[in-house]
VOBA-1610 file (N, C-alpha, C; in pm, whole numbers, padded with zeros to 5 digits, always signed):
BEGIN
Met+00662-00698+01982Met+00667-00645+01848Met+00751-00518+01846Lys+00832-00509+01745Lys+00918-00392+01732Lys+00856-00294+01633Tyr+00833-00175+01680Tyr+00780-00070+01594Tyr+00884+00040+01579Asn+00911+00075+01457Asn+00995+00191+01433Asn+00910+00300+01370Ile+00969+00414+01349Ile+00894+00530+01299Ile+00839+00503+01159Lys+00914+00429+01079Lys+00870+00399+00942Lys+00744+00314+00942Ser+00739+00213+01026Ser+00621+00127+01030Ser+00500+00200+01089Leu+00525+00288+01185Leu+00414+00366+01241Leu+00357+00464+01138Leu+00445+00528+01061Leu+00398+00618+00956Leu+00324+00542+00846Tyr+00373+00422+00816Tyr+00308+00338+00715Tyr+00165+00303+00757Lys+00150+00262+00880Lys+00017+00227+00931Lys-00073+00349+00944Ala-00016+00461+00988Ala-00095+00583+00999Ala-00141+00633+00863Ser-00056+00619+00761Ser-00097+00661+00627Ser-00205+00571+00571Ala-00199+00442+00602Ala-00306+00351+00558Ala-00438+00386+00625Ile-00434+00420+00752Ile-00556+00460+00823Ile-00608+00593+00768Leu-00517+00684+00734Leu-00558+00811+00676Leu-00627+00791+00541Ile-00579+00696+00462Ile-00644+00665+00334Ile-00785+00613+00359Leu-00799+00524+00455Leu-00933+00470+00486Leu-01027+00579+00537Leu-00978+00663+00626Leu-01061+00771+00678Leu-01101+00870+00569Ser-01009+00897+00477Ser-01038+00991+00369Ser-01148+00940+00277Thr-01149+00810+00254Thr-01254+00755+00168Thr-01391+00763+00236Val-01393+00749+00367Val-01520+00760+00441Val-01565+00906+00448Val-01471+00996+00477Val-01503+01137+00492Val-01546+01200+00359Tyr-01505+01142+00247Tyr-01539+01196+00116Tyr-01690+01210+00096Ser-01766+01123+00158Ser-01912+01130+00147Ser-01968+01256+00211Phe-01901+01308+00313Phe-01951+01422+00388Phe-01886+01554+00350His-01755+01551+00333His-01682+01675+00305His-01569+01642+00208Ala-01597+01659+00080Ala-01506+01613-00024Ala-01372+01685-00025Ala-01371+01815+00002Ala-01246+01892-00009Ala-01140+01845+00091Ser-01178+01827+00216Ser-01080+01783+00316Ser-01040+01637+00294Ala-01133+01558+00241Ala-01101+01418+00215Ala-00997+01404+00106Val-01004+01489+00006Val-00907+01482-00104Val-00767+01513-00052Trp-00753+01615+00033Trp-00622+01648+00086Trp-00570+01541+00181Gly-00660+01482+00258Gly-00619+01371+00342Gly-00573+01252+00259Met-00642+01229+00150Met-00605+01119+00059Met-00470+01147-00006Ile-00447+01271-00047Ile-00318+01306-00109Ile-00203+01283-00011Val-00219+01326+00111Val-00114+01307+00211Val-00095+01157+00241Gly-00206+01086+00262Gly-00197+00944+00295Gly-00136+00861+00184Val-00178+00884+00060Val-00127+00806-00053Val+00018+00839-00081Ser+00056+00965-00072Ser+00196+00998-00098Ser+00288+00939+00008Leu+00247+00943+00133Leu+00327+00883+00240Leu+00332+00730+00226Phe+00217+00670+00202Phe+00208+00525+00186Phe+00293+00477+00069Ser+00281+00546-00044Ser+00355+00506-00164Ser+00505+00527-00147Ser+00545+00637-00086Ser+00687+00661-00068Ser+00751+00558+00026Ile+00681+00520+00130Ile+00735+00418+00220Ile+00740+00282+00151Thr+00638+00250+00072Thr+00638+00124-00001Thr+00753+00119-00100Leu+00774+00226-00173Leu+00878+00227-00276Leu+01019+00229-00217Thr+01036+00282-00097Thr+01169+00286-00036Thr+01199+00164+00049Thr+01107+00070+00055Thr+01129-00053+00130Thr+01114-00172+00036Pro+01218-00203-00042Pro+01206-00313-00138Pro+01206-00449-00070Tyr+01171-00549-00147Tyr+01168-00687-00095Tyr+01310-00729-00058Pro+01332-00774+00066Pro+01468-00805+00110Pro+01521-00941+00063Gly+01435-01027+00015Gly+01478-01161-00024Gly+01525-01169-00168Lys+01552-01292-00210Lys+01602-01314-00345Lys+01503-01392-00432Ser+01391-01424-00378Ser+01292-01504-00449Ser+01229-01425-00563Ile+01214-01491-00676Ile+01147-01428-00791Ile+01001-01400-00756Arg+00938-01491-00687Arg+00798-01472-00648Arg+00783-01353-00555Gly+00875-01337-00462Gly+00872-01224-00371Gly+00889-01092-00444Lys+00979-01091-00542Lys+00999-00969-00621Lys+00875-00937-00705Arg+00810-01040-00756Arg+00686-01020-00832Arg+00577-00964-00742Leu+00567-01015-00621Leu+00468-00964-00527Leu+00497-00821-00486Phe+00626-00786-00474Phe+00660-00648-00447Phe+00619-00558-00564Asn+00633-00609-00686Asn+00588-00532-00803Asn+00437-00514-00801Phe+00363-00611-00747Phe+00218-00594-00727Phe+00193-00474-00635Gln+00271-00463-00529Gln+00254-00351-00437Gln+00285-00218-00505Val+00387-00215-00588Val+00420-00093-00661Val+00306-00057-00756Phe+00252-00155-00826Phe+00139-00131-00916Phe+00018-00081-00838Ala-00005-00137-00720Ala-00116-00091-00636Ala-00095+00054-00593Cys+00028+00093-00566Cys+00056+00232-00530Cys+00029+00325-00648Val+00063+00281-00768Val+00033+00361-00887Val-00118+00378-00901Leu-00192+00269-00879Leu-00338+00278-00885Leu-00393+00372-00777Leu-00331+00372-00660Leu-00373+00464-00555Leu-00352+00610-00596Val-00241+00637-00660Val-00213+00773-00705Val-00314+00816-00811Val-00343+00728-00906Val-00442+00760-01009Val-00581+00777-00947Ser-00613+00693-00852Ser-00741+00704-00782Ser-00753+00837-00709Thr-00645+00880-00647Thr-00645+01008-00577Thr-00662+01123-00676Tyr-00598+01113-00790Tyr-00614+01217-00892Tyr-00759+01223-00940Leu-00818+01106-00965Leu-00958+01104-01008Leu-01051+01160-00900Met-01018+01133-00774Met-01096+01190-00664Met-01082+01341-00663His-00961+01389-00688His-00935+01533-00686His-01011+01607-00796Ile-01019+01548-00915Ile-01089+01617-01024Ile-01238+01588-01024Gly-01285+01507-00932Gly-01428+01484-00916Gly-01488+01377-01004Arg-01405+01287-01054Arg-01457+01178-01136Arg-01509+01067-01044Asn-01605+00991-01091Asn-01667+00887-01009Asn-01600+00750-01023Glu-01495+00740-01101Glu-01427+00611-01120Glu-01324+00580-01012Trp-01295+00675-00924Trp-01189+00655-00825Trp-01214+00538-00731Pro-01339+00507-00689Pro-01355+00392-00599Pro-01320+00258-00665Val-01338+00249-00796Val-01304+00124-00866Val-01154+00101-00859Leu-01077+00203-00890Leu-00931+00189-00883Leu-00883+00167-00740Leu-00948+00231-00646Leu-00913+00211-00506Leu-00939+00067-00463Phe-01049+00011-00509Phe-01083-00127-00475Phe-00984-00225-00539Ile-00949-00203-00664Ile-00851-00290-00731Ile-00717-00281-00660Ser-00678-00161-00622Ser-00554-00143-00548Ser-00557-00215-00413Ala-00670-00208-00346Ala-00683-00276-00217Ala-00670-00427-00233Ile-00726-00482-00340Ile-00714-00626-00364Ile-00568-00664-00387Phe-00497-00587-00471Phe-00356-00615-00494Phe-00274-00604-00365Leu-00300-00501-00286Leu-00225-00484-00162Leu-00255-00594-00061Phe-00382-00631-00051Phe-00421-00736+00043Phe-00355-00868+00006Tyr-00365-00906-00120Tyr-00306-01032-00165Tyr-00155-01032-00147Ser-00090-00924-00192Ser+00056-00923-00186Ser+00108-00916-00043Ser+00037-00848+00045Ser+00086-00840+00183Ser+00080-00974+00254Ile-00023-01051+00227Ile-00034-01183+00291Ile+00067-01281+00232Val+00071-01291+00101Val+00156-01390+00036Val+00303-01350+00046Leu+00332-01221+00043Leu+00471-01176+00053Leu+00532-01213+00188Gln+00455-01199+00294Gln+00506-01236+00426Gln+00532-01387+00434Lys+00442-01466+00377Lys+00462-01611+00375Lys+00586-01647+00293Glu+00604-01581+00182Glu+00720-01606+00097Glu+00850-01569+00168Leu+00850-01458+00238Leu+00969-01416+00312Leu+00998-01513+00427Asp+00894-01556+00497Asp+00914-01654+00604Asp+00969-01785+00549Lys+00916-01828+00436Lys+00963-01952+00374Lys+01108-01938+00330Glu+01142-01825+00274Glu+01279-01802+00229Glu+01376-01795+00346Met+01336-01732+00455Met+01421-01724+00574Met+01435-01861+00639Gly+01330-01942+00635Gly+01336-02077+00689Gly+01432-02164+00612Val+01433-02150+00481Val+01526-02225+00398Val+01668-02183+00425Asp+01692-02053+00444Asp+01827-02005+00474Asp+01875-02054+00610Asn+01783-02062+00707Asn+01823-02108+00841Asn+01857-02257+00841Lys+01789-02337+00757Lys+01818-02480+00752Lys+01953-02507+00686Lys+01994-02422+00592Lys+02123-02441+00524Lys+02239-02412+00618Gln+02221-02325+00714Gln+02333-02285+00802Gln+02352-02378+00915
//
């Protein structure tokens, strides 16, 4: 497996988001700052890595990921101001990210397979 700095930062930011949600129960102030750093890094990497294929379905799934990042930002803001609705938005965002990450990879593999058969 090939790991570059971008993929390592992406995975580290996802882990930081998960840790921040757990730590929020014990120490809210540090969890909020961890969440801000994790979400901003995660969202910036997601937005700067667009879908490389030409499939309409793949582009739609990438838009799901962008929408999930927006929900993550709103969830972080709600966490920061102390509202209790942030876990709902975080959960919805997780569902969008989970679905799009699985199906997007399948779509990209299918698209690359079709391109390889044409050549």
